[in-house]
C-alpha positions as CSV (number, residue, x, y, z in Angstrom):
1,X,0.0,0.0,0.0
2,X,0.9,3.7,0.4
3,X,0.1,6.4,-2.2
4,X,2.6,8.5,-4.1
5,X,2.3,11.6,-6.2
6,X,4.6,13.9,-8.1
7,X,4.3,17.0,-10.3
8,X,6.7,18.8,-12.7
9,X,5.8,22.2,-13.9
10,X,7.9,24.2,-16.4
11,X,7.2,27.4,-14.4
12,X,7.0,28.0,-10.6
13,X,3.5,27.7,-9.1
14,X,1.8,26.3,-6.0
15,X,2.7,22.7,-6.7
16,X,2.2,21.8,-3.0
17,X,-1.6,22.6,-3.5
18,X,-1.8,20.0,-6.2
19,X,0.0,17.5,-4.0
20,X,-2.4,18.2,-1.2
21,X,-5.5,17.5,-3.2
22,X,-4.0,14.4,-4.9
23,X,-2.9,13.0,-1.5
24,X,-6.4,13.6,-0.2
25,X,-7.7,11.4,-3.1
26,X,-5.0,8.8,-2.2
27,X,-5.7,8.8,1.5
28,X,-7.3,5.3,1.3
29,X,-3.8,3.9,0.5
30,X,-2.3,5.1,3.8
31,X,-3.4,6.8,6.9
32,X,-0.4,6.5,9.2
33,X,1.6,9.5,8.0
34,X,2.0,11.9,5.0
35,X,4.4,14.3,3.5
36,X,5.1,16.8,0.8
37,X,8.5,18.1,-0.5
38,X,8.7,21.1,-2.8
39,X,11.7,21.9,-5.0
40,X,12.1,25.6,-5.7
41,X,15.3,26.1,-7.8
42,X,17.2,23.5,-5.8
43,X,15.9,24.6,-2.4
44,X,13.8,22.0,-0.7
45,X,10.9,22.8,1.6
46,X,9.2,19.9,3.3
47,X,6.5,19.0,5.7
48,X,5.8,15.5,6.9
49,X,4.2,14.1,10.0
50,X,2.1,11.3,11.4
51,X,-1.6,11.8,10.8
52,X,-4.1,12.3,8.0
53,X,-3.6,14.7,5.1
54,X,-6.2,17.1,6.3
55,X,-4.6,17.3,9.8
56,X,-1.0,17.6,8.8
57,X,-1.4,20.2,5.9
58,X,-3.2,23.2,7.2
59,X,-3.7,26.3,5.0
60,X,-0.7,27.9,6.7
61,X,1.5,24.9,6.4
62,X,0.8,24.7,2.6
63,X,1.6,28.4,2.2
64,X,4.9,27.9,4.0
65,X,5.9,25.3,1.4
66,X,5.9,28.1,-1.2
67,X,6.0,27.9,-5.0
68,X,8.1,25.6,-7.0
69,X,8.5,23.6,-10.2
70,X,8.6,20.1,-8.7
71,X,6.9,18.5,-5.8
72,X,6.6,14.9,-4.4
73,X,4.0,13.7,-2.0
74,X,3.3,10.5,0.0
75,X,0.7,8.9,2.2
76,X,2.0,5.9,4.2
77,X,0.6,2.6,5.2
78,X,3.3,1.1,7.5
79,X,4.4,-2.4,6.7
80,X,7.8,-1.9,8.2
81,X,8.8,0.6,10.9
82,X,7.1,1.2,14.2
83,X,7.5,5.0,14.4
84,X,5.0,6.8,12.0
85,X,6.7,10.2,12.3
86,X,10.2,8.9,11.9
87,X,9.3,6.8,8.9
88,X,7.1,9.4,7.2
89,X,8.0,10.1,3.5
90,X,9.2,11.5,1.2
91,X,12.8,10.7,2.1
92,X,15.2,13.6,1.2
93,X,19.0,13.4,0.9
94,X,21.6,16.0,0.0
95,X,24.7,14.5,-1.7
96,X,27.7,15.7,-3.5
97,X,26.0,15.6,-6.9
98,X,22.8,17.3,-5.8
99,X,19.7,16.4,-4.0
100,X,17.1,13.6,-4.0
101,X,13.6,13.2,-2.6
102,X,11.9,9.8,-2.9
103,X,8.4,8.5,-2.3
104,X,7.9,4.7,-2.4
105,X,5.0,2.3,-2.6
106,X,5.7,-1.4,-2.0
107,X,8.1,-3.5,-0.1
108,X,11.5,-4.9,-1.0
109,X,12.4,-8.5,-0.3
110,X,16.1,-7.9,-0.1
111,X,15.9,-4.7,2.0
112,X,17.7,-6.2,5.0
113,X,20.7,-7.4,2.8
114,X,20.9,-4.1,1.0
115,X,20.8,-2.1,4.2
116,X,23.6,-4.2,5.7
117,X,25.8,-3.6,2.6
118,X,25.1,0.2,2.7
119,X,25.8,0.4,6.4
120,X,29.1,-1.4,6.0
121,X,30.0,1.3,3.4
122,X,29.2,4.2,5.7
123,X,25.6,4.9,5.2
124,X,23.8,6.2,8.3
125,X,20.1,5.3,8.5
126,X,17.6,7.5,10.2
127,X,14.5,5.4,9.6
128,X,13.6,1.7,9.4
129,X,11.7,1.8,6.1
130,X,12.5,0.3,2.8
131,X,12.3,3.8,1.2
132,X,15.6,4.9,2.8
133,X,17.3,1.8,1.6
134,X,16.1,2.6,-2.0
135,X,17.2,6.2,-1.6
136,X,20.7,5.4,-0.5
137,X,21.0,2.7,-3.3
138,X,20.1,5.4,-5.9
139,X,22.5,7.9,-4.4
140,X,25.3,5.3,-4.4
141,X,24.7,4.7,-8.1
142,X,24.4,8.5,-8.8
143,X,28.0,9.0,-7.6
144,X,29.1,6.7,-10.4
145,X,26.7,7.7,-13.2
146,X,26.1,10.8,-15.3
147,X,22.4,11.3,-14.5
148,X,19.7,10.6,-12.0
149,X,17.8,8.4,-14.5
150,X,21.0,6.2,-15.0
151,X,21.3,5.9,-11.3
152,X,17.7,4.7,-11.0
153,X,18.2,2.2,-13.8
154,X,21.4,0.8,-12.1
155,X,19.6,0.6,-8.8
156,X,16.8,-1.4,-10.4
157,X,19.3,-4.1,-11.2
158,X,19.7,-4.8,-7.4
159,X,16.3,-3.9,-6.0
160,X,14.1,-7.0,-5.5
161,X,10.4,-6.9,-4.6
162,X,7.5,-4.7,-5.3
163,X,8.0,-1.0,-5.8
164,X,6.6,2.1,-7.6
165,X,8.9,5.1,-7.1
166,X,8.6,8.8,-7.6
167,X,12.0,10.6,-7.3
168,X,12.8,14.3,-7.4
169,X,16.2,15.6,-8.2
170,X,17.4,19.2,-8.6
171,X,15.9,19.5,-12.0
172,X,13.9,16.3,-12.8
173,X,11.0,14.2,-11.8
174,X,11.5,10.5,-12.2
175,X,9.0,7.6,-12.0
176,X,9.8,3.9,-11.9
177,X,7.8,0.7,-11.6
178,X,9.3,-2.6,-10.8
179,X,9.7,-5.1,-13.6
180,X,6.8,-7.2,-12.4
181,X,4.5,-4.1,-12.2
182,X,3.3,-5.3,-8.8
183,X,2.3,-1.8,-7.6
184,X,0.5,0.7,-9.8
185,X,1.8,4.0,-11.3
186,X,0.3,6.2,-13.9
187,X,1.1,9.3,-16.0
188,X,-1.1,12.4,-16.2
189,X,-1.0,15.9,-17.7
190,X,-2.4,19.2,-16.5
191,X,-1.9,22.0,-19.0
192,X,1.9,22.0,-19.5
193,X,2.6,20.1,-16.2
194,X,3.3,16.4,-16.0
195,X,2.0,14.2,-13.2
196,X,2.9,10.8,-11.8
197,X,0.5,9.1,-9.3
198,X,-0.3,5.7,-7.8
199,X,-3.9,5.9,-9.1
200,X,-5.9,7.7,-11.7
201,X,-8.3,9.1,-9.0
202,X,-5.5,11.4,-7.9
203,X,-5.4,12.9,-11.4
204,X,-9.2,13.4,-11.4
205,X,-8.9,15.2,-8.0
206,X,-6.7,18.0,-9.6
207,X,-8.4,18.1,-13.0
208,X,-5.5,16.4,-14.8
209,X,-5.9,14.1,-17.8
210,X,-5.0,10.4,-17.6
211,X,-2.3,9.7,-20.2
212,X,-1.4,6.0,-19.5
213,X,-0.1,3.6,-17.0
214,X,3.6,3.3,-16.5
215,X,4.7,-0.1,-17.9
216,X,6.3,-2.7,-15.6
217,X,10.0,-2.0,-15.5
218,X,9.7,1.4,-17.2
219,X,11.4,4.6,-16.0
220,X,9.7,7.9,-16.8
221,X,12.0,11.0,-17.0
222,X,10.4,14.5,-16.8
223,X,12.5,17.6,-17.2
224,X,13.0,20.9,-19.0
225,X,13.0,19.1,-22.3
226,X,9.6,17.3,-21.7
227,X,9.0,13.7,-21.0
228,X,11.0,10.7,-22.1
229,X,11.1,7.0,-21.2
230,X,13.7,4.3,-20.4
231,X,12.5,0.8,-21.3
232,X,15.6,-1.2,-20.6
233,X,13.9,-3.2,-17.8
234,X,10.5,-3.5,-19.7
235,X,9.6,-7.1,-20.6
236,X,12.4,-8.7,-18.5
237,X,9.8,-10.2,-16.2
238,X,6.2,-11.4,-16.6
239,X,3.6,-8.9,-15.5
240,X,2.3,-9.7,-12.0
241,X,0.3,-6.8,-10.6
242,X,-1.0,-7.4,-7.1
243,X,-4.6,-8.7,-7.5
244,X,-5.6,-7.0,-4.2
245,X,-5.3,-3.6,-6.0
246,X,-8.5,-4.6,-7.8
247,X,-10.1,-6.4,-4.9
248,X,-9.4,-3.9,-2.1
249,X,-6.5,-1.4,-2.2
250,X,-7.5,0.9,-5.1
251,X,-10.4,3.3,-5.1
252,X,-13.4,2.2,-7.2
253,X,-13.2,5.2,-9.5
254,X,-9.6,4.4,-10.5
255,X,-8.4,2.6,-13.6
256,X,-5.4,0.3,-13.2
257,X,-3.6,-1.1,-16.3
258,X,-6.6,-0.1,-18.4
259,X,-9.1,-1.9,-16.2
260,X,-11.9,-0.2,-14.1
261,X,-11.6,-1.2,-10.5
262,X,-15.4,-0.6,-10.1
263,X,-16.2,-3.0,-12.9
264,X,-13.7,-5.6,-11.7
265,X,-15.4,-5.6,-8.2
266,X,-18.9,-5.9,-9.6
267,X,-17.7,-8.8,-11.7
268,X,-16.3,-10.5,-8.6
269,X,-19.8,-10.2,-7.0
270,X,-21.5,-11.7,-10.0
271,X,-19.1,-14.6,-10.1
272,X,-19.6,-15.1,-6.4
273,X,-23.4,-15.4,-6.9
274,X,-22.8,-18.1,-9.5
275,X,-20.4,-20.0,-7.3
276,X,-22.3,-19.6,-4.0
277,X,-26.0,-19.0,-4.5
278,X,-28.3,-18.8,-1.5
279,X,-32.0,-18.0,-0.7
280,X,-32.1,-14.6,1.0
281,X,-34.0,-11.4,1.2
282,X,-31.4,-8.7,0.8
283,X,-27.7,-8.3,-0.3
284,X,-25.6,-5.8,1.5
285,X,-21.9,-4.8,1.3
286,X,-19.4,-3.9,3.9
287,X,-18.3,-0.2,3.1
288,X,-16.5,0.7,1.1
289,X,-14.6,-1.9,-0.9
290,X,-17.4,-4.5,-0.5
291,X,-20.2,-2.4,-2.0
292,X,-19.4,-2.9,-5.7
293,X,-19.2,-6.7,-5.2
294,X,-22.5,-6.6,-3.3
295,X,-24.1,-4.8,-6.3
296,X,-22.7,-7.4,-8.6
297,X,-24.0,-10.3,-6.4
298,X,-27.5,-8.7,-6.3
299,X,-27.6,-8.2,-10.1
300,X,-26.6,-11.8,-10.8
301,X,-28.8,-13.4,-8.1
302,X,-31.8,-11.2,-8.4
303,X,-31.9,-10.7,-4.7
304,X,-32.5,-7.0,-3.9
305,X,-29.6,-4.8,-2.9
306,X,-29.9,-2.8,0.2
307,X,-27.8,-0.3,2.2
308,X,-27.0,-2.3,5.3
309,X,-24.5,0.0,7.1
310,X,-23.9,3.6,7.6
311,X,-20.2,4.4,7.7
312,X,-18.6,7.1,9.8
313,X,-16.8,9.1,7.2
314,X,-14.3,10.3,9.6
315,X,-12.9,6.8,10.4
316,X,-10.3,5.4,8.1
317,X,-9.8,1.9,6.7
318,X,-9.6,-0.7,9.5
319,X,-7.4,-3.2,7.5
320,X,-4.6,-0.7,7.3
321,X,-4.5,0.2,11.0
322,X,-1.1,-0.6,12.4
323,X,-2.2,-3.0,15.1
324,X,-5.0,-5.5,15.7
325,X,-6.3,-3.6,18.7
326,X,-6.5,-0.5,16.5
327,X,-8.5,-2.4,13.9
328,X,-10.9,-3.8,16.5
329,X,-11.5,-0.5,18.1
330,X,-12.2,1.2,14.8
331,X,-14.8,-1.3,13.8
332,X,-16.9,-0.3,16.9
333,X,-17.3,3.2,15.7
334,X,-16.8,2.9,12.0
335,X,-20.0,1.0,11.1
336,X,-23.6,1.1,12.3
337,X,-26.2,-1.3,10.8
338,X,-29.5,0.0,9.4
339,X,-32.1,-2.1,11.2
340,X,-34.8,-1.3,8.7
341,X,-32.7,-3.0,6.0
342,X,-31.8,-6.2,7.9
343,X,-34.3,-6.8,10.7
344,X,-36.2,-10.0,10.2
345,X,-34.4,-10.8,7.0
346,X,-32.0,-13.3,5.6
347,X,-29.0,-11.3,4.7
348,X,-26.2,-11.9,2.2
349,X,-23.1,-10.0,3.5
350,X,-20.5,-9.3,0.9
351,X,-17.0,-8.1,1.9
352,X,-13.8,-7.8,-0.1
353,X,-11.8,-10.4,1.8
354,X,-11.5,-12.3,5.1
355,X,-7.9,-11.9,6.4
356,X,-7.8,-12.2,10.2
357,X,-11.5,-12.8,10.8
358,X,-11.9,-10.6,13.9
359,X,-13.4,-7.7,11.9
360,X,-15.9,-10.0,10.2
361,X,-17.0,-11.5,13.4
362,X,-17.7,-8.1,14.9
363,X,-19.7,-7.0,11.8
364,X,-21.7,-10.2,11.8
365,X,-22.6,-9.6,15.5
366,X,-23.8,-6.1,14.6
367,X,-26.2,-7.6,12.0
368,X,-27.5,-10.2,14.5
369,X,-28.0,-7.5,17.1
370,X,-29.9,-5.4,14.5
371,X,-32.4,-8.3,13.9
372,X,-31.0,-10.3,10.9
373,X,-32.4,-13.8,11.0
374,X,-29.7,-15.3,8.9
375,X,-26.3,-14.0,7.8
376,X,-24.6,-15.5,4.7
377,X,-21.0,-14.3,4.3
378,X,-19.5,-14.0,0.8
379,X,-15.9,-12.9,0.2
380,X,-15.0,-11.4,-3.2
381,X,-11.5,-12.8,-2.8
382,X,-10.3,-16.4,-2.4
383,X,-9.1,-17.6,1.0
384,X,-6.0,-15.6,2.1
385,X,-3.8,-18.6,2.9
386,X,-0.3,-17.4,2.6
387,X,1.7,-14.3,3.7
388,X,2.2,-11.3,1.5
389,X,5.8,-10.0,1.3
390,X,5.1,-7.2,-1.2
391,X,3.4,-4.3,0.6
392,X,0.8,-5.6,3.1
393,X,1.3,-6.1,6.8
394,X,0.6,-9.9,6.5
395,X,4.1,-11.5,6.8
396,X,3.1,-14.4,9.0
397,X,0.7,-17.3,8.4
398,X,-0.3,-17.2,12.1
399,X,-2.2,-14.0,11.3
400,X,-4.3,-15.6,8.6
401,X,-7.6,-17.3,9.7
402,X,-7.8,-19.3,6.4
403,X,-4.3,-20.7,6.9
404,X,-5.2,-22.2,10.3
405,X,-8.9,-23.2,9.9
406,X,-11.2,-24.9,7.4
407,X,-14.1,-23.0,5.8
408,X,-16.5,-24.7,8.1
409,X,-14.4,-23.7,11.2
410,X,-14.2,-20.1,9.9
411,X,-18.0,-20.1,9.5
412,X,-18.4,-21.0,13.1
413,X,-15.7,-18.6,14.3
414,X,-17.3,-15.6,12.6
415,X,-20.8,-16.7,13.4
416,X,-22.5,-16.9,9.9
417,X,-25.0,-19.4,8.5
418,X,-23.0,-20.0,5.4
419,X,-19.7,-18.9,4.0
420,X,-18.5,-18.7,0.4
421,X,-15.3,-17.4,-1.2
422,X,-14.5,-16.4,-4.8
423,X,-12.6,-19.2,-6.5
424,X,-9.0,-18.7,-7.5
425,X,-10.0,-19.3,-11.2
426,X,-12.7,-16.7,-11.1
427,X,-10.4,-14.2,-9.3
428,X,-8.3,-14.3,-12.5
429,X,-11.3,-13.3,-14.6
430,X,-11.9,-10.0,-12.9
431,X,-10.1,-8.0,-15.6
432,X,-9.4,-8.3,-19.3
433,X,-5.9,-9.7,-18.4
434,X,-6.3,-13.2,-17.0
435,X,-2.7,-14.0,-16.3
436,X,-0.9,-10.8,-15.2
437,X,-1.6,-11.0,-11.5
438,X,0.4,-11.9,-8.4
439,X,-1.9,-14.3,-6.4
440,X,0.8,-15.6,-4.0
441,X,-1.5,-14.8,-1.0
442,X,-4.0,-17.4,-2.4
443,X,-1.6,-20.0,-3.8
444,X,1.8,-19.6,-2.0
445,X,3.5,-19.3,-5.4
446,X,5.3,-16.0,-5.6
447,X,6.8,-14.2,-8.7
448,X,9.7,-13.2,-6.5
449,X,11.6,-15.3,-3.9
450,X,10.4,-14.3,-0.4
451,X,12.8,-12.5,1.8
452,X,15.4,-14.5,3.7
453,X,15.2,-12.1,6.7
454,X,11.7,-11.5,7.9
455,X,12.4,-9.9,11.3
456,X,11.5,-6.3,10.4
457,X,11.6,-5.4,14.0
458,X,15.4,-5.9,14.0
459,X,15.7,-2.5,12.3
460,X,13.8,-0.9,15.2
461,X,15.7,-2.9,17.8
462,X,19.1,-1.8,16.5
463,X,18.0,1.9,16.4
464,X,16.6,1.7,20.0
465,X,19.8,0.0,21.2
466,X,22.0,2.8,19.7
467,X,19.8,5.4,21.4
């Protein structure tokens, strides 16, 4: 997860304002911390902190960032690092050949090994995030190469894992997507300014035009001479975009790799209705990412669709809260069932996925308490059986309810009358591309070798010991 954004303007303007509105549109991708860095003729002005975009960037704070030609922004969902403020991005570095600010979405599988190499060569780390490892790797190459884009290309030869990057130098804005294309990145245009963003919804938020997606392995270079592309890493690996981008991560109004997220989720619901029909009175979805699938289930089954929950709009996504306790506490105040919709009725409850199971159990209890006579759970994703090493905070099978229990056991644990998952085969039918997905969380087969070192806390431990 995490959301990244960058803008290059030929003339100075309030580029921080564009970042602000774009990050607001990308807030669903990360709610732990956020940051903006503005480059005004080589002078960096930055603000980053823990908290939501609307809280960190007040009107006065944005004004203090001033005008500039280039800006980079980030919203963070922490998969590594225990200190939200310390690990807030973008990462900024001054070096002998200039400056660099970097925003990263994804997770490296060789971050631990790269960090050890860099530390042995004198690098001093101030965070425990993968982003700083990537930034130092690029700086190391920049000292040996003639341009920032060559440094990025050389770094991609050693970086392993999932990453989309937006990098700002003194004079250029660079975008890069890993050779598997696991995390999204797109190009937009606003008058004579060029944009890079995690999702197309960020372009819509500022009135920019969607140009195209960045290809897996592609480097995009934007500078005073316009936009150019480095494709030396394109086609080296099979395309393996994370399927959870379409199931959960992305906003429904986004288009990723030419496929509408909204349509993909509706299709998931329709396929669910074919796989797991049931006699019921109403279909409801869990806001927000389960709503489109619920509409699809209703269309295919003929069971009326209803609004089953009112969501507190001031509460963020529970899945991306940093701890299980946080997730459970947020559920209590995030959703409130509408008794008029569910009381005395057999309910089909559609959610995007079942990961840990605790959130589902609480939601089911809410429906029972509101008078639902039956609750039939349907998941628009297959069982989450294996860890994800590429950008979600699920790096241990012990955290996964489907890894440790049968479907019947899960049904009993979460308290539903029946339980049905989208099949693995149907999950690959959600978009026009049937083979370009990473589905390692469902199958245990990963496009990239999992990391040898999984103790992310070791970074934090070493930092605390030094302090």
